[in-house]
N, C-alpha and C positions, 0 to 999 in steps of 0.2 A: 779677292785678296784684300786684306785690310791695308790701310795706308802705311801702318807701321811695318808690315811685312814687305810691302812693295818698294819702299825706299832703299832697302839695304842691298848693296851691290858688291860688298867685299867678301873676304873669305870667312865662312861661318866658324871654322875651327879657331881662327884668330879671335873672333868675337867672343866665343865661349871662354877661351883662355883669359881674356881681359875682363870679363864681366861675371863669370861664374866661379864660385868657390872651388878651388882645386881643379878648375877646368882644363888646365894645361896637361893634366894626366890622361885626358881622353886619347891622345895619340899613342899612349903606351898599351892600350887594350890589344890583346892578341886574338880576340874572338873565340876563346875556348868555351864560353857558355857556362862556366862554373857558377857565375853570379846568379843567373836565372834558374839554374838547377838547385841552388841553395835557398832561394827565396820562397817563403811559405805562400806567397801570392803568385808564384811563377806562372800557373796556368791562366791567370786572369790579366796578364799584361797585354796591352795593345802592341807594345814593342818592348822586349826585355832590355836590360841595360846594355848588353854588348851590341844589340841592334841599334839602340839609340846612339851609341858611340860611333858605330859604322855610318849611320845617317849623318852625324855631325861632320865626319870626315868626308862624306860625299856631298857636303854643302846643301843638305836638304833642310833648310832652316824652317820653313813653314811647317813641314810635317813634324818636326821635332817640337817646336815651341807651342803648337796647338794640340799636341798629343796629351792624352790623359795619363800616360805612363808614369811621368815623374810624380804624380800625385798619389800613386799607389804605394810608394815607399813608406814603411812603418818604422824605419830606423831600428830594425832588429840586428843589423850589422853582420848577418851571416855572410853576405857577399864580400865584405871587407876581410873577414876572418879567413875566408877560403880562397880569395883571389891569389893565384900564383905569382902575380906581379905586385900584389899589395896595393892595388889602386884604391883610392878613397871613394868608392862607388856611391855610398850613401850620401856623402857630402855633395858629390857632383849632381846626383839626382835632385836633391833638395835645392841646390843652387840653380839648376835649370828651371825648376818650378818657380822659385822666387824671381828669377830673371824674366820669365814669361809673364808673371803677374805684374812686374814693374812696367813692362812694355804694354800692358793692357790686352794681351792676347792669350791669357790662360783660359781654360774651359770655364764657362760661367756657372755651370751647375755642379762643380766638383765639391763634394762635402768636405774633403780634406782641405781644400782651399778656404772654405768657409770657417772651418775650425781654426786653421792657421791665423786667419785675420782676427777672429774673436780672441784667440790666445794673445796675439800681439797687442791688440787694443787694450786688453785687460792688464797686461804687463806694463804698457807704456803709461797708463793712468797713475799708478802708484809706485812703479819700480819693483813691485812684487806681485805675484799671481794671487788674486782673490778667488779662491777655489769655489766659494759659494756662488759668487756672481757669474764666474765662468761656467759653472755647471748649469745654472738657470738659463743662461743665454744659449747654451748648447741644447737644452731641452726645447727651447722655443724658436730655434733657428729655422724650423720648417713651418712655423705658424702657431697661432694660439691654441687651436684644438689639439694639434700634435703635441704641443708642450704640456698641456694638461694631462693627456693620456700618458705621456712619459713620466711626469711627476708622480702620478698616482701609482704607476707600476714600480717606481723606485722609492716609494715612501718608506718602506721597511728599511732600506739601506740608509736613507737619510736620517731616520730616527735612531738607528744603531750608531751612526757616526756622531750624532748629537749627544747621545747618552754616554759615549766613551770619550767625549770632548775632542773628537776629531774634526768637528765643525762648529763654528761659533755663529749663531744667528745674527749677531751684531755686525758681522762682516758685510751684511747687506747695506749697512749705512756708509760704508766706505773702506773700512779696514785700515791696516797699518801701511805706511809708505816707507820707502828707504830714506836714509838720512839726507842725502843730497839729491832730491828728486829733480830739481831744476837743472842741476849739472848733468845728471843722467840723460834727461830728455834733450838737453842741448847737444850732448855727444851723439845720441841716436839720430837726431835731426841732421847733424853735420855728416854722419856716415851715410845717411840717405842722400844728402846732397851730392856727396862725392860719387856715390854709385850712379846717380842720375847723370852727372857730368860725364862719367866714363861711358855710359850707355849712349849718350848723345853723340859721341864721336863716331858711332857706327850707324847713325841715322843721317838722312839727307843726301 
């Protein structure tokens, strides 16, 4: 057990409510299973959403936060649309993944986690997503050889986007930023600081 997991001795449901977006809704789940039945990736979950919620209420902190389940969510929102209690399931699953990452106990080999970090780093740099840079980093996130193979396989798509002016090669030089980039970055850093302070209350 990692030190981050071992230190915690309080109620996990309370921790989730305090640190996870919409986490307080977990206690409203009635275990009907409509969410997992509505999910296009339903058969591939290690633990479907209603099971994750049950585990949270059962104080199974380590099993939840080290699970790959939260990283399977593709934000299709089928679960939210069909939940009879209108739980914000998608938000909770993403929130759990984000919280596990902040604690340093998220699965290390999760491709979704890698994509999320690449997307965030890209957005934070200029305040806007540079699609060309993001795409190239996605191609090469599994190494140089894999990146070259992916780039060659996608060259027709890339040329088509360039011809229709959907992609500007000059974006590789930096691209356009938002008007108050320093202000945005300061706000994001402050939000991160607040989250870390809240999480620290449940450690030690």
